[in-house]
PARO-547918 format. One line per field, with one value per residue (C-alpha): x, y, z; residue in one letter. Coordinates in steps of 0.05 Angstrom, whole numbers. Example, Ala and Ser with C-alpha at 12.3 -4.5 7.8 and 13.67 -1.06 7.14 Angstrom:
BEGIN
east = [246:273]
north = [-90:-21]
up = [156:143]
code = [A:S]
***
This chain:
BEGIN
east = [0:30:23:38:60:82:42:-8:-2:45:9:23:96:102:73:125:180:157:153:225:247:214:248:315:312:282:328:316:240:198:154:82:92:146:112:74:15:7:-23:47:86:156:201:273:314:351:409:427:500:511:573:619:575:582:512:447:396:323:267:318:299:340:340:325:353:325:353:356:417:380:307:261:210:165:143:114:57:78:75:100:33:40:107:107:163:167:215:264:208:180:111:108:95:139:126:154:149:160:201:204:185:202:185:204:271:283:294:262:277:238:249:237:232:269:250:318:388:436:505:561:512:472:396:350:283:241:210:148:119:79:6:-40:-100:-76:-70:-15:9:65:61:106:78:87:158:191:198:164:132:96:77:30:-29:-70:-116:-92:-151:-199:-214:-194:-253:-209:-209:-172:-217:-200:-147:-165:-146:-108:-62:-89:-59:-106:-168:-239:-298:-373:-427:-490:-537:-493:-432:-367:-347:-274:-247:-180:-118:-46:12:83:124:193:225:182:139:69:12:-56:-110:-182:-207:-275:-279:-340:-334:-390:-382:-433:-386:-320:-306:-284:-310:-279:-331:-330:-269:-277:-267:-214:-156:-139:-124:-140:-213:-275:-336:-404:-466:-532:-599:-568:-513:-441:-411:-334:-305:-237:-169:-104:-97:-36:-46:-48:-105:-172:-242:-273:-341:-362:-422:-426:-491:-483:-548:-524:-448:-441:-410:-436:-409:-432:-417:-342:-325:-311:-237:-233:-243:-194:-140:-126:-150:-220:-273:-347:-412:-485:-535:-608:-616:-546:-474:-425:-353:-292:-222:-173:-218:-269:-339:-391:-457:-472:-546:-554:-624:-597:-525:-500:-453:-465:-409:-423:-387:-312:-280:-247:-182:-159:-141:-146:-145:-189:-248:-317:-377:-450:-482:-550:-555:-485:-424:-357:-288:-235:-158:-125:-67:-70:-44:-50:4:34:22:25:-18:-78:-122:-173:-247:-296:-372:-417:-490:-526:-588:-547:-488:-440:-380:-363:-296:-301:-253:-190:-171:-118:-69:-52:-55:-80:-96:-149:-215:-248:-315:-367:-340:-399:-426:-483:-471:-396:-342:-283:-218:-168:-100:-65:3:38:112:100:45:-11:-55:-89:-164:-200:-275:-309:-376:-411:-463:-411:-356:-305:-254:-238:-179:-201:-162:-109:-122:-80:-38:-5:-17:-49:-88:-140:-213:-270:-343:-393:-439:-484:-447:-380:-323:-288:-216:-181:-119:-70:7:59:119:137:192:169:105:65:-5:-30:-84:-94:-166:-194:-260:-274:-334:-337:-382:-324:-273:-254:-190:-140:-93:-79:-25:44:73:72:71:85:49:-4:-7:66:70:18:5:-6:-8:45:95:86:143:97:23:-23:9:74:97:96:138:123:141:140:169:243:239:226:225:172:181:149:173:152:180:216:274:332:405:423:378:374:324:306:268:258:273:262:286:253:269:195:203:263:307:368:415:370:394:334:342:315:335:329:356:343:342:310:375:403:472:470:477:427:428:418:403:430:441:486:515:487:519:466:497:480:516:521:515:540:552:591:578:612:595:578:560:528:454:405:337:272:304:283:341:340:371:391:418:449:450:509:543:614:606:544:534:495:480:455:433:480:540:563:591:621:595:591:531:538:479:480:407:358:294:254:249:259:242:253:242:277:275:232:233:189:211:178:188:158:166:196:221:257:294:339:414:474:545:563:513:492:502:449:457:403:392:365:293:248:182:122:85:55:-18:-57:-65:-134:-160:-187:-199:-229:-280:-311:-371:-363:-371:-318:-311:-235:-198:-132:-159:-115:-108:-100:-88:-65:8:27:92:137:207:240:177:144:75:51:-12:-53:-114:-153:-221:-218:-239:-188:-131:-121:-111:-99:-69:-31:22:59:112:163:118:141:84:12:-18:-10:-39:-34:7:-37:-113:-154:-172:-243:-304:-338:-321:-250:-217:-156:-116:-50:4:49:118:159:234:237:201:135:76:2:-58:-128:-173:-224:-206:-245:-286:-306:-343:-308:-361:-333:-401:-425:-495:-533:-526:-590:-572:-618:-687:-713:-773:-835:-885:-946:-1010:-1076:-1106:-1038:-1000:-929:-875:-856:-791:-742:-711:-653:-627:-621:-585:-513:-491:-423:-444:-513:-551:-608:-655:-632:-650:-716:-753:-800:-829:-858:-885:-944:-1016:-1061:-1014:-1008:-943:-937:-870:-874:-829:-780:-772:-811:-849:-914:-941:-1017:-1064:-1127:-1173:-1169:-1184:-1134:-1076:-1022:-951:-924:-851:-842:-779:-755:-710:-667:-646:-597:-606:-563:-609:-561:-600:-600:-657:-672:-733:-768:-825:-885:-928:-995:-1007:-1079:-1118:-1182:-1238:-1304:-1366:-1416:-1490:-1540:-1610:-1653:-1725:-1775:-1835:-1905:-1960:-2028:-2037:-2039:-1997:-1921:-1863:-1834:-1767:-1708:-1638:-1584:-1535:-1574:-1558:-1482:-1417:-1344:-1284:-1240:-1282:-1333:-1405:-1408:-1352:-1391:-1425:-1486:-1512:-1570:-1593:-1650:-1707:-1745]
north = [0:67:122:195:232:294:358:366:442:499:505:432:439:503:469:414:464:502:438:420:491:485:420:449:512:482:423:385:398:337:354:325:309:258:227:162:179:228:173:146:193:165:138:116:117:51:53:-7:-5:-39:1:-60:-98:-90:-122:-85:-116:-125:-145:-161:-184:-150:-168:-111:-127:-80:-72:-20:8:29:31:56:-1:40:82:24:-23:-78:-130:-87:-86:-13:-23:-3:4:49:57:115:165:156:142:78:18:-41:-110:-134:-195:-197:-259:-239:-181:-178:-108:-129:-154:-98:-145:-157:-185:-160:-178:-124:-131:-73:-60:-41:-18:3:-27:6:52:59:69:86:60:80:44:78:66:100:87:58:48:0:-76:-121:-115:-168:-206:-266:-282:-210:-205:-270:-305:-364:-365:-420:-417:-476:-439:-443:-504:-537:-583:-524:-488:-416:-404:-388:-432:-424:-418:-420:-369:-311:-325:-259:-226:-161:-114:-61:-81:-64:-111:-110:-162:-173:-230:-274:-265:-226:-178:-157:-98:-73:-69:-69:-115:-104:-133:-164:-94:-73:-28:-20:-49:-19:-73:-70:-142:-155:-222:-255:-307:-356:-387:-441:-471:-441:-415:-351:-320:-264:-212:-147:-106:-40:19:52:10:30:12:41:55:34:-4:2:-38:1:-25:-80:-35:-31:39:44:109:145:108:116:103:102:176:191:200:194:222:164:139:77:34:-40:-77:-152:-168:-148:-150:-79:-14:57:123:163:234:243:246:316:335:326:252:241:194:122:90:118:88:81:52:48:80:85:115:146:125:158:169:187:207:242:289:297:265:266:237:211:205:154:181:248:229:286:294:333:350:330:336:322:261:283:245:250:183:131:56:45:-1:28:-6:4:-20:2:67:90:91:71:90:50:48:66:111:176:241:277:286:237:207:133:71:90:55:112:91:145:137:182:193:208:234:291:298:290:248:213:179:108:60:52:-11:-49:-44:10:-14:6:-32:-73:-102:-38:-59:-64:-128:-135:-200:-202:-130:-137:-106:-152:-115:-164:-163:-97:-65:-35:-50:-112:-145:-168:-228:-209:-205:-158:-156:-93:-94:-25:-46:-50:-7:-62:-101:-175:-207:-265:-320:-297:-304:-348:-302:-239:-180:-113:-81:-133:-131:-163:-177:-212:-267:-309:-285:-304:-255:-266:-234:-233:-207:-155:-153:-180:-139:-66:-60:-73:-102:-149:-171:-235:-286:-308:-318:-341:-342:-329:-358:-329:-386:-436:-390:-421:-381:-426:-407:-479:-529:-508:-577:-640:-696:-767:-797:-754:-806:-789:-715:-661:-597:-612:-572:-620:-590:-516:-472:-414:-402:-461:-510:-534:-587:-656:-712:-776:-845:-905:-954:-965:-977:-930:-854:-801:-733:-663:-613:-544:-524:-458:-434:-394:-388:-364:-361:-367:-412:-405:-457:-477:-552:-599:-671:-714:-781:-798:-868:-885:-908:-864:-920:-939:-882:-838:-786:-716:-690:-620:-591:-545:-594:-661:-697:-707:-713:-640:-621:-636:-625:-686:-693:-763:-810:-870:-904:-852:-793:-741:-694:-645:-669:-642:-694:-690:-763:-768:-739:-680:-669:-598:-597:-636:-629:-649:-684:-648:-579:-525:-503:-441:-467:-429:-459:-409:-439:-409:-467:-481:-423:-445:-441:-475:-435:-473:-435:-378:-422:-416:-474:-468:-523:-538:-551:-592:-560:-489:-475:-490:-519:-535:-540:-614:-648:-723:-769:-836:-896:-890:-816:-758:-686:-617:-558:-489:-420:-438:-376:-368:-301:-271:-274:-235:-263:-193:-183:-110:-80:-42:21:56:131:183:177:228:252:280:342:318:301:355:334:310:351:307:346:392:368:415:454:422:457:448:468:460:526:486:439:385:396:330:317:260:245:269:306:245:232:298:337:386:418:488:497:562:580:645:676:702:653:683:683:755:778:753:689:641:603:543:524:467:416:343:310:308:334:400:427:504:523:587:581:607:678:686:644:641:615:593:569:523:490:455:460:399:413:354:348:378:442:428:446:466:483:456:494:503:507:472:515:502:540:549:550:540:541:471:448:411:337:298:228:167:180:111:79:65:7:2:-39:-10:34:55:121:134:157:231:248:298:324:356:286:275:336:361:430:458:529:537:521:471:526:560:501:502:437:419:355:321:253:244:239:211:217:285:315:373:403:445:501:453:416:353:321:284:237:231:177:200:149:93:43:70:25:31:58:126:151:221:262:311:368:410:479:528:605:606:559:499:436:362:310:241:197:151:102:101:38:19:-56:-78:-113:-149:-121:-160:-135:-98:-120:-68:-79:-122:-103:-153:-170:-192:-216:-249:-322:-334:-274:-272:-236:-176:-191:-147:-132:-156:-107:-52:-78:-90:-51:-76:-30:-82:-118:-103:-120:-168:-210:-224:-289:-299:-355:-361:-403:-409:-426:-490]
up = [-1:-21:32:13:75:39:45:-11:-12:10:77:94:73:114:175:170:163:226:265:245:264:332:346:326:369:433:451:516:517:505:446:444:371:387:449:437:481:538:579:590:638:626:573:569:505:492:441:397:380:313:296:296:246:172:162:177:225:205:251:303:373:427:500:548:616:670:740:793:759:696:715:769:776:822:763:723:741:788:732:676:641:619:584:511:460:399:343:340:320:390:364:324:368:360:389:455:501:576:594:668:713:785:812:885:862:813:756:688:619:560:486:435:359:328:255:229:247:193:186:223:261:323:329:386:408:467:527:554:624:678:656:709:664:610:605:583:510:515:450:439:372:345:374:352:286:321:390:427:501:492:519:455:448:384:380:374:310:292:248:188:125:58:-3:-77:-93:-139:-212:-214:-163:-133:-83:-56:-95:-70:-62:-50:-37:-79:-81:-37:-83:-74:-129:-130:-173:-196:-153:-174:-188:-212:-270:-264:-267:-209:-251:-224:-262:-254:-258:-283:-277:-245:-208:-180:-124:-109:-40:-56:-108:-84:-154:-188:-252:-292:-314:-353:-340:-302:-349:-307:-283:-213:-141:-72:-94:-54:-77:-48:-67:-71:-97:-141:-169:-147:-146:-150:-129:-137:-128:-165:-238:-284:-295:-220:-171:-207:-193:-232:-207:-247:-233:-246:-257:-239:-273:-342:-331:-356:-333:-333:-311:-249:-229:-212:-141:-110:-111:-35:-46:-101:-76:-54:11:5:51:39:65:47:97:80:9:8:3:53:29:73:54:100:141:85:87:32:21:-48:-70:-125:-141:-162:-176:-130:-72:-7:41:114:181:176:203:268:255:182:153:100:92:153:168:150:181:194:261:286:245:264:219:247:218:253:246:181:163:202:170:237:289:294:226:214:232:273:325:328:332:314:302:260:273:209:247:278:232:291:310:374:396:420:452:409:375:414:357:306:233:163:100:140:123:97:68:125:158:206:232:283:305:314:271:251:237:208:175:158:167:226:239:197:159:207:212:277:284:331:342:364:400:393:443:499:467:479:437:436:403:360:324:273:200:155:111:141:92:83:26:28:3:41:44:90:61:106:169:144:128:62:57:-10:-43:-13:-10:39:16:25:-27:-99:-71:-116:-110:-79:-97:-24:-5:62:101:174:212:283:304:292:327:393:401:368:312:292:313:289:309:269:321:305:365:401:457:474:457:472:510:584:650:678:631:646:664:668:649:646:598:567:518:549:520:557:532:580:529:523:447:390:381:378:347:342:291:265:197:183:141:170:150:219:279:355:389:462:503:575:583:642:640:694:723:725:696:740:683:699:675:616:572:570:514:508:440:408:344:285:226:210:214:284:256:232:304:361:434:478:550:559:616:612:674:721:687:667:616:562:499:429:374:301:290:355:425:457:530:545:618:674:683:738:738:749:738:689:647:600:536:473:408:361:291:251:217:244:291:326:401:456:519:579:643:622:606:533:493:421:376:301:259:196:160:134:141:196:168:230:304:320:385:395:453:458:508:571:583:606:595:590:544:548:518:450:413:347:337:286:301:281:293:313:368:381:449:486:529:568:567:615:636:603:630:593:618:684:688:722:795:816:874:928:994:1012:962:912:939:1008:1075:1128:1200:1210:1198:1185:1132:1103:1027:990:914:870:853:783:785:780:805:823:814:860:874:885:926:923:964:963:976:904:852:801:853:837:909:980:956:998:958:983:932:928:960:949:986:960:1025:1061:1125:1137:1197:1206:1209:1152:1176:1151:1145:1076:1007:993:927:917:862:853:801:786:760:735:735:666:688:652:694:694:740:735:688:746:819:876:922:994:1049:1117:1172:1242:1274:1295:1284:1342:1340:1355:1380:1375:1405:1424:1390:1436:1432:1478:1480:1460:1515:1544:1538:1511:1558:1554:1521:1552:1487:1524:1537:1462:1435:1438:1416:1436:1416:1448:1512:1511:1524:1460:1417:1385:1364:1308:1285:1223:1199:1247:1220:1276:1336:1367:1395:1443:1468:1530:1551:1585:1518:1541:1486:1498:1444:1447:1421:1385:1419:1469:1414:1364:1344:1290:1280:1259:1251:1277:1259:1313:1288:1334:1306:1338:1333:1270:1234:1235:1249:1257:1260:1286:1275:1325:1313:1359:1357:1390:1388:1374:1431:1408:1452:1457:1419:1460:1454:1478:1504:1456:1475:1501:1459:1484:1436:1440:1424:1351:1334:1309:1341:1304:1267:1287:1256:1305:1273:1307:1375:1373:1368:1359:1359:1327:1273:1221:1240:1180:1211:1276:1286:1332:1375:1423:1483:1534:1486:1500]
code = [X:X:X:X:X:X:X:X:X:X:X:X:X:X:X:X:X:X:X:X:X:X:X:X:X:X:X:X:X:X:X:X:X:X:X:X:X:X:X:X:X:X:X:X:X:X:X:X:X:X:X:X:X:X:X:X:X:X:X:X:X:X:X:X:X:X:X:X:X:X:X:X:X:X:X:X:X:X:X:X:X:X:X:X:X:X:X:X:X:X:X:X:X:X:X:X:X:X:X:X:X:X:X:X:X:X:X:X:X:X:X:X:X:X:X:X:X:X:X:X:X:X:X:X:X:X:X:X:X:X:X:X:X:X:X:X:X:X:X:X:X:X:X:X:X:X:X:X:X:X:X:X:X:X:X:X:X:X:X:X:X:X:X:X:X:X:X:X:X:X:X:X:X:X:X:X:X:X:X:X:X:X:X:X:X:X:X:X:X:X:X:X:X:X:X:X:X:X:X:X:X:X:X:X:X:X:X:X:X:X:X:X:X:X:X:X:X:X:X:X:X:X:X:X:X:X:X:X:X:X:X:X:X:X:X:X:X:X:X:X:X:X:X:X:X:X:X:X:X:X:X:X:X:X:X:X:X:X:X:X:X:X:X:X:X:X:X:X:X:X:X:X:X:X:X:X:X:X:X:X:X:X:X:X:X:X:X:X:X:X:X:X:X:X:X:X:X:X:X:X:X:X:X:X:X:X:X:X:X:X:X:X:X:X:X:X:X:X:X:X:X:X:X:X:X:X:X:X:X:X:X:X:X:X:X:X:X:X:X:X:X:X:X:X:X:X:X:X:X:X:X:X:X:X:X:X:X:X:X:X:X:X:X:X:X:X:X:X:X:X:X:X:X:X:X:X:X:X:X:X:X:X:X:X:X:X:X:X:X:X:X:X:X:X:X:X:X:X:X:X:X:X:X:X:X:X:X:X:X:X:X:X:X:X:X:X:X:X:X:X:X:X:X:X:X:X:X:X:X:X:X:X:X:X:X:X:X:X:X:X:X:X:X:X:X:X:X:X:X:X:X:X:X:X:X:X:X:X:X:X:X:X:X:X:X:X:X:X:X:X:X:X:X:X:X:X:X:X:X:X:X:X:X:X:X:X:X:X:X:X:X:X:X:X:X:X:X:X:X:X:X:X:X:X:X:X:X:X:X:X:X:X:X:X:X:X:X:X:X:X:X:X:X:X:X:X:X:X:X:X:X:X:X:X:X:X:X:X:X:X:X:X:X:X:X:X:X:X:X:X:X:X:X:X:X:X:X:X:X:X:X:X:X:X:X:X:X:X:X:X:X:X:X:X:X:X:X:X:X:X:X:X:X:X:X:X:X:X:X:X:X:X:X:X:X:X:X:X:X:X:X:X:X:X:X:X:X:X:X:X:X:X:X:X:X:X:X:X:X:X:X:X:X:X:X:X:X:X:X:X:X:X:X:X:X:X:X:X:X:X:X:X:X:X:X:X:X:X:X:X:X:X:X:X:X:X:X:X:X:X:X:X:X:X:X:X:X:X:X:X:X:X:X:X:X:X:X:X:X:X:X:X:X:X:X:X:X:X:X:X:X:X:X:X:X:X:X:X:X:X:X:X:X:X:X:X:X:X:X:X:X:X:X:X:X:X:X:X:X:X:X:X:X:X:X:X:X:X:X:X:X:X:X:X:X:X:X:X:X:X:X:X:X:X:X:X:X:X:X:X:X:X:X:X:X:X:X:X:X:X:X:X:X:X:X:X:X:X:X:X:X:X:X:X:X:X:X:X:X:X:X:X:X:X:X:X:X:X:X:X:X:X:X:X:X:X:X:X:X:X:X:X:X:X:X:X:X:X:X:X:X:X:X:X:X:X:X:X:X:X:X:X:X:X:X:X:X:X:X:X:X:X:X:X:X:X:X:X:X:X:X:X:X:X:X:X:X:X:X:X:X:X:X:X:X:X:X:X:X:X:X:X:X:X:X:X:X:X:X:X:X:X]
***
């Protein structure tokens, strides 16, 4: 992918000139432009000295050894999770892997993959630290030529599958999906003289048959364009043609296999690395900071709100009526691969920044790689060609790393069909890059986190990942053969003229065959006679031996012990390093073609943390520079809290630590919000707390803020100070007024309120009382502040909570609530006089309603039952 980082007009060029001039005339000041991220407070330059080597170093792994002599461990997270490394520009991240980190013991080993160091020269890279809010970025696979910590489950699937290769190579094509088929347009290649070839082929891929079909050529051969399907037509916008950047807008009709012309794109969109997406009845296009909406109905463009971070070659995706632009190549400050994640709301024509992608890269899956509401950003370019795969969930604004793809590359085209992501084409070279035919498909449903088994194992019953074999983490590589006959092998193919391989190796005596010649064997070719390291026991002597047709004893080993082992493959000048002891050995093969483990006789051994790294016979030396600190973060003010009221006229001021090693703080407090007069200044403070030695002289509103100044002299105050009110008057304090519970018909005890209030400023007689919360109960407070709680009637029962509030003459108050409960007693019904009746013989008595002659304070009349007696 070709990236133009030169200014496109005189203003851009002038800006670059001014920046260079500023850097030249202000030495010693850390410029924000050259700092990776202000979230990291510190960095340390590390110099690689390759001045004695006539060969350059490329993608070279260097060992950074940290100790109390060269590093202050207290400034980093306790496990080193905030460590990051950049190349010499101070901004481009480079991969690293933490082998060990012991903050208590002031010791750490970190491997860093440095992109390049010229012959007979030195080069710097930077180690950043001092960020409490980030997680571990240690990446063995990204740092080494080969890495296996045996944590990945090889038996599980990665979700990636190769599909039929494209019939033509294509770097930086574009693609769109229509009717469950993938259409791929244009791209570029190069001839044998490295001359760029602009391509115009149109290819159709049918997943149902895994076949490609060539269709009508695109009228304008180009690359770096974008393709968007709308209403059965595929619009192809802009890109770079043989004549330069093109404004071409051409429309492909899959139904008729024909092309037509659309309105040319606006000049602001002319370039390569364009991004586009369909939304509603429009197509949105993004290039650098520019954002246009294309209306297919009118064949017109309308400019909309600019992209906040100007970039190209990013992912463009639509989820829930929001358009996401992620990653890409940034043309801001700094320029380069980006991890920015910004979302556009078409309803309001506004942008919002979301959680950044965990890695910076461009040339990624551009064309709406959305499956079930998640955005899959795969492949791309950073310090090298990527195969990583990150899924973004807009619903939670979170990222998750998924299984790697198959072929590292950038400049890919993609499309989603039936919830599967198809990724095709691209390039995997920077110099004289040619197109690729690679094609692969990703199914998230089948992704269980594995990237596939790199090992070819002859007998899985003997060799497998297993927790028994772990040096660190959860698993290691277990070799366990109980039989005394036969061999078993595990190998992983590679091709290196020279290399260094590091492993941790533990030979056990589990099978108790110390005199039975148990063999652990490790080498870098398929032929043991080329040079293999044996852990070999014969007659009770346990030795490490080098074998090239005959044995050379290197050093004595010991059973059940983890040994760090390195084999340096360099022909006759090879080396074996065992637990820090170096041995010169010879290898009979020029190239290393594999990592080769073998187990022989009745043996059990463990292997972990296998790493392959580049090696130079003239190894570079590292030196560590002076720690640098970014402008300190503005201290967070803690106490007195903003808008609080305090009573202590010698308050303790508290703020967060941000000045760093050798830094100081300046505290100011005043009754003027702009600190224009009557300011008390306490400068040169090294602690993050301060208590005035003289009381604040006046009650009322006070303002305070703190300046942090680091060891480089950079400083800054908060934009807004905190304010607090000093009031040395104390309010009354009402302590717990006890609840009361009585049976029905009784009375509550009186309450002497003086017993339940404390006020250091006022007499009890100066306290006034009020109450609230009662409905049926009555409360009276006499002149002696004795409260009487009354019951409305003798038969009343129930519960009410009454709040008593004590206020002093200044209006300061405090309250306490008590609950008053009358328990119900079931009184008998009362039957009043039922009148006698006298009648003559032959007459009937008069009926009467019993409800008229009974009352019950506790029950409804209808709930009463009647009985009678005395009749004969």
